[in-house]
N, C-alpha and C positions, 0 to 999 in steps of 0.2 A: 138843281141839275147835277151838280158835282156829287151830292150825297147819293143820288140814284145810281150814278156810275159806280161809286164805291160799294154800294149794296149789291149791284150786279156782279162786281168783281169778287166779292166775298162769297156769293152764292155757290159757285163751283167748288171752292175750297171747303165750304161747309158740307157739301154733299160728299166730297172725298173723305172728310173727317168722319162722317157718319158711317160710310162704307168700311173704313179701316176699323172704326170702333166696333161695328157689328162683327166683322171677321175676327177681331181679337177675342170677343166674347165666345164665339162658336169654337174657335181653335183652342182656346184656353180650357174650356169645359171638356172637350175631347182629350186634350193633353193630360189634364189632371186625372180624368177618369181612366185613361189608359195606363198612367203611372200606377194607379191603385190596382188596376186589373192584373198587372204583371205579377203582383204578389211579392215582389222582391224589394220594392222601394220602401224604406222605413217610413212610418206614419209621420214622423217629425219633418222629414224632407218634403212629403206631400203637402203638409200644412204650411210649411214655409213657402213652398213654390206657389200654392194657391193664394196665400196671403199677399205675396209680392205682386202676383198677377192682378189680384183684386185691387190693390193700392194703385197700380199703374192704370187700371181701367177707370177708377174713380177720378184720378188726376186728369186723364184724357177727357172724361165727360165734363169736368169743370171747365177745361179749356174750350170745349165746344160750345157750351151754353153761354159762356162769357165772351165768346168770339175773340179769344186771345190769339192773334195771328202768328207772330214770329215763333214764340215758344211752341205753339201748336204744330207748326210745320216741322220743327226739329223733333218734337215728340212723335209725330206721325212716322218719321223715318225710323225712329227707335222701335215703334210698334210693328212696322213692316218687317224689321229684322227679327223681332220676337215671333211673329206669325210664321215666317220662313223656317226658323229654328224648330218651332212646334210641328210644322208640317213635315219636316224631315225626320223628326224624332219619333213621331207616332208610328210610322211603318216599322222602325227599328224595334220599338217596344212590342209591337204586334208579332214581329218575327220571333222574339223571345217566348211569347205566349204559345205560339205555334210549336216551337221547339220543345217546350216542356210538355205540351199535350201529346205530341207525337212520340217522344222518347220515354216519358215516364208513365204513360198510361197505355202502353202497348198491350193489347189484349190477344196478340197472336204470336205464335212461334213457328219457325220454319225448320222442317226436316229436309236434309239434303242427302240424296242417294246417288252413288256413283255407279255407272254402267261400266264394268271392268272386264277386260280380256287379257290374255297373255300377249306380250310384245312380239312374240315369235309366231302368233296366230295369223291367219289370212284375213281376219276381221279388221277392216279399216274404217267402216262406217256403220251406221245403224241399219242401213238397207241389207248389209251382209248378215244381220242377225234375224231377218225375217224367217219365221217358221221354226226357229231354233228353241231348244230347251234352256231356260234361265233358272239359275239357282238363287233362291231367296232364303234369308234367315228365317227360322221357324217362328220367331216372335213378330215378324213383319206380316201379320195377317190384316192387311190394309187394302180395302177395295179401291181407295183413292190412288194408291201407288200402282196397283195392277191396271187400273183404268188408264193412267198416264203412260204406263209401259205400252199398253195396247195402242195408244195413240202414236207412239214413236216407232214401235216394232210390230209389224203385221204378223198375225197368227202365232204369237208367242205362247210357248208352253211353259208351265211352272213346276218346279220341284223344290222341296224344302230341305234345309240342312240344319242339324242341331249343333254342328261343330264348324262354325264359320271360320275360325282361326286355321284349322287344318285345311279346309277347302281353299282359303285365300293363299295359303302357302303352296298348295298344289297348282294354283293358277299360274305361278311363275313359269312352269314348264308344260302344263297341259294346254295344247293349242285349241282344244275344242270346248273348253269350259267358258261359261259366261256367268258372271256373278253380279247381282245388283244388291248392294248393301249400303247401310248408312255410311256417310263419308268418314265418320270417326274411325271405322275399322281400317280404312285405307291409310288414314293419318297415323294410326297406331302401328301399322305394319312398317311404314316409312321410318317412324321414330325408332323402331327396334331392329330394322334390317336395312343397312345402307344400300343394298342392291335393289330393293323392292321397286323403287320408282322407275328404274330402267327396265325391269323385268315385266312389269305390268303397266298397261296403258288404260287410261280412262277415256272412253269414247264420247261420253256425254254425262250430264247430271240431270237429275229430276228434283225439283223443289216443290214441297207440299206445305202450304200454309194452313195452319189449324188454330182454332181458338184455344187459348190457354184455359186450363181448369183453374177455377178460383180457389186459391189457397191463402190462408191467413199467415202472416209472418209474426214473429215474436215482438217486433218493433212497432206493430200497427197502432198500439195505444200509447206510444211514447211521444213525449214532446221533445224533439231532438235538439231544441235550443236550450233545454234545461236538464234533460236526463241523458246520462251516458249511454252509449250504444256501440255495437260492433258491426262493421261491414266486412264481409268476405269478398275480397277482390280476386277474381279469377281471370288470368290473362290467357287468351286462346290464340293459336296461330293457325287460323283457318285459311284455306286456299279459296274459299267461296267469298263472293262479295257481300253475302248476307251473313247473319249471325245464326248458324245452325244450332238446333236444339241440343245436339250432342257434339262434344269436341274435347280433345285433349286439353287438360288444364295445365299449361306449362308454367304459369305464375300463380302462386298461392300465397296471398298476403291477408292476414287479419289486421284490420285497422280499428283499434280501440280508441274511441273519441270521447273526451270529457269536455263539453261545451262550457262548463262552469270554470274549470281551471285552465282551459285553453291548451290542453295536452293531448297529443296523439301518439299512440304506440303502434309501430308497424312490426308485426311478427311474420317473418318469412319462413315458409316450410318448403324444403326441396321437392321438386316435382317427382323425384324417384324415391321419396320416403316410403319405406316398406311398412304399410299399415293395413289393418282390416277394413276393407271397404264396407260402408254402411249397408246392411241388409244381406251381407254375404257370410258364408261359413267356410271353414277349411282354410285354404292358403291365403295369406295376406297378399297385397298387390301394390303396385306403384300408385301413389296418390294421383298422378296425372291420368291414370286409366279410369278414375271414378267418373269423370265427365263424359266418358264414352258409353256408360251404362244407361239402361232405360231409366229416364228421369233426369239425365244430364246434370245440370248445375245443382239440382236438389240433392243428388247423391254426393257430389263433391262437398256441398255445404254440410250435409249430415255427417259425413266422414270427418270433417274438421271439428265439428261439435263433439263427436265421440273422442277424438284424439285429445282435445284440450278441456273436455268436460265443461263446456260452456253452451250458452244459447246465443246463436248469431242472429242479430236483428234483421239485417238486410244483406243482399248479395249484389254484386255488380260484375258483370262479365265484360271484359274489354278486349277488342280485337287488337292484335299487335300493330296493325296498320294505323290505328287511331293515335298511337304514340307519335308517329311521324307527323301527322296533321296537327295535333295539339301543340307539340313543341315548336313547329314552324309558325303556328298562329300567334304564339306569345313571344316570338322573336328569338327563339333558341334558349338554351339553359347552360349554366356553367357546371362542368363535371370535374370532380377531383379524382385523379389517378393516384392511388396510394402505393404504387410500385415505384422502385428506383429507376426504372427503365421505361422507355416509350412502349406502350401496348399497341400492337398492330392487330386490328380486328380480323378474326378468322372468318366471321360470317359476311363481312363486307370489307374487302381489301382497300377501299378508298378512304376508310376511316382509321385514324390513329390517335392515341391519347398520350400527351406528354406528362411526365411526373408533375404532381402538384395540381394547382388550380388553373393552369394555363390552357384550359380547354372550353371554349365557348362553342357548343355543337348545335348543329341543325337537327331536325327530327330524324333524318336518316341515320346519322351517327349516334344519336341518343338511343335509338332502337338497337343499333349494333352493340353499343356499350352494355345495354340491358341484357343482351343475349350472349355476351362473351363469357366463355368458361375455359377455352383451350389455352389462353395466355397465362392462366394462374395454376399454381401447384395445388390449390384447394378446390379447383374445378367448380362444381355446381354450387358449393357453399359461397364462393366469391361471386358467382353469377347472381345469387340471391341478394347479396350485398349491393351489387350494381343496380339491380332492379329497384331495391328500396331507395337507393340514392336518386335514381331518375324520378321516381314517384315523389320523393321529398322535394326535389328541386322544382318540379312542376307545381306542387301545392304551394310552395313558398312564393313562387312568381305570380301565380294566379290570384292568391289572396292579398297581394300588394295592391294598394289603392290605384296606383297608376295603371297597372296592367288590367285589373278587373274593370275599371271604368272605360279605358281607351280601347281595349281589345276584345270586349265581351262579344261583339258580333262575330269576329273572326274565330273566337273560341267556340261559339255555338256551331258555326259551320263545320269546324274541324271535328266536333263530337257527333254531329248528326248521323244517325244510323250506324254508329261505331261501338255502341255499348248497349247492354241490356241490364235492367235493374228491377227489383221488386219494391224499391223505395218510391213512395207516392210523390206526385208532383208537388203536393202541398208541403210535404216535409222538406223536399229539396229547396223549394223557394223560400221556406222559412229560414233555412241555413244560410242561403245567399243574403237574405234580408238582414239577418243577424250580423253577418260579416260586414255588410255595407254600413250598418248602424254604428258599430264600434271600431271597425278596421283593426281589430286586435291581431297581434302577432302570436302565432301558435308555436308551441314547443313540440318538435317532432323527434321522437326517439326510435331508432331501429333496433331490432333484435332478431338474431337468426338461431333457429334450433339446428343442431348438428347431428351427425351420425357417422357410421363407418361404411365405406363402399364394399359391396359384395356381389356375388353372382348367385341367383336363387330362382326357384320356380315361383310363379305367381298365379293368382286366381284366373287372370285372363289368358295366361300362357302356361298351363300346367305341365306341358311336356317339353318346355324349352327354357333354359336358364337365361335370365335377363340381368342386366346391371341394375342393382338396387342400392338404397342407402338404409342400413339398419339403424333405427332411431337411437339416439343417446337420450334416454328418458330423464336424465338429470336436467338437460337443457329444456326439455318439454315442460318439466315441473317448474323451472325458473320462468319460462314463458307464462305459465298459468298464474304465477305469483305477480308478475309484472302487469298482466292484464287486469287482475283484481285491484292492484294499486292505482292504475290509471282510472279505472271505472269508479273507484271510490266506494 
């Protein structure tokens, strides 16, 4: 009788054991599979994890068939904890997979067009433009654009211009003109004319999503964990929440990476560098204007290749806004102020930087530091040094094991929809996997090419002198040598 009672008492426990055992098998299989599917977890970690889970499963199975009661209960508690951890981790890993698929395999690009009128005009809404004549740039022969204009403005009439710069200058005082042009033209006007933003108003914007043309890059066949490569980083300051196909390239950094020696060289080129834009003849232009031409980032990349006589394997365009989000996600960065005085930011008066390393800054002030040039006698040159420093501090912190493992979800969220690259998801995940595998410390070296400030006519503004930087080609040649040394 007593034996029957004990058997009945053990039966519910046995059922619970089997349920937990079954759940462990299912959750562990999904967990290991998802680890593998992310592409970032080194194989050795997957094997170790799988081996430990298999060992735990075998021990639990032995406890069940031998009906070992007390150790089995303790073990069940441990198994439940493992199942909970696996259940919480699987969605996090899937989040990474979704991030990679969305940001690294983006097959579309967005063109942003501004609907612009003079601030002194009587046009205050799109309804005021009904039936009016709208000026379009002659290269904007796009039925999609015209269809969207017709959806917003009734009975619109179109005329084309071959000289958009002249017409956009006229727009400041002409109360009857209406221009619809790529947002990069408006950004360029603001960059070169302090009054433009107050003289011209943007009534609305039109965004057109188009499929990208398939183009191979020179790094397509490279194994980025073994072969050296170059990434062109272009920092854009767009007013749009999207990543427009054309934009001023305010930050221009070549990142030469050698995964074998763990060396990175950052070469900064001033935005106002007076160079021949790729595919143009005649007057040179500001480097920043390359990104506003038809082709956008591809023109900027090709111009950098021409200047340094190199092949750039990949590009990455980063919105300035993403700097704020990334730095905040990793808990801020430490900034070094090399001046003997406190630097008060011109672009954000809430940010200041004390001499030395006493500056742990948030994303907002990290961006202000990267954009600061008015506080320095060397102006744009020092701004380039600041940008390189911010990028270096971000890389150093992200590649540390503590931040990469503990903050990776926050880092993903901060980067989502904030950059554009032609590097494949497979290559990026292989780099992350390599870093997780060896947790190596990288040696990062910055270098700035220099030049002399001047006023001159440019390809984009042939009738108006702009502030430019005439290149010091000795520094350009030094940069070429340094790039070759790092690439090996």
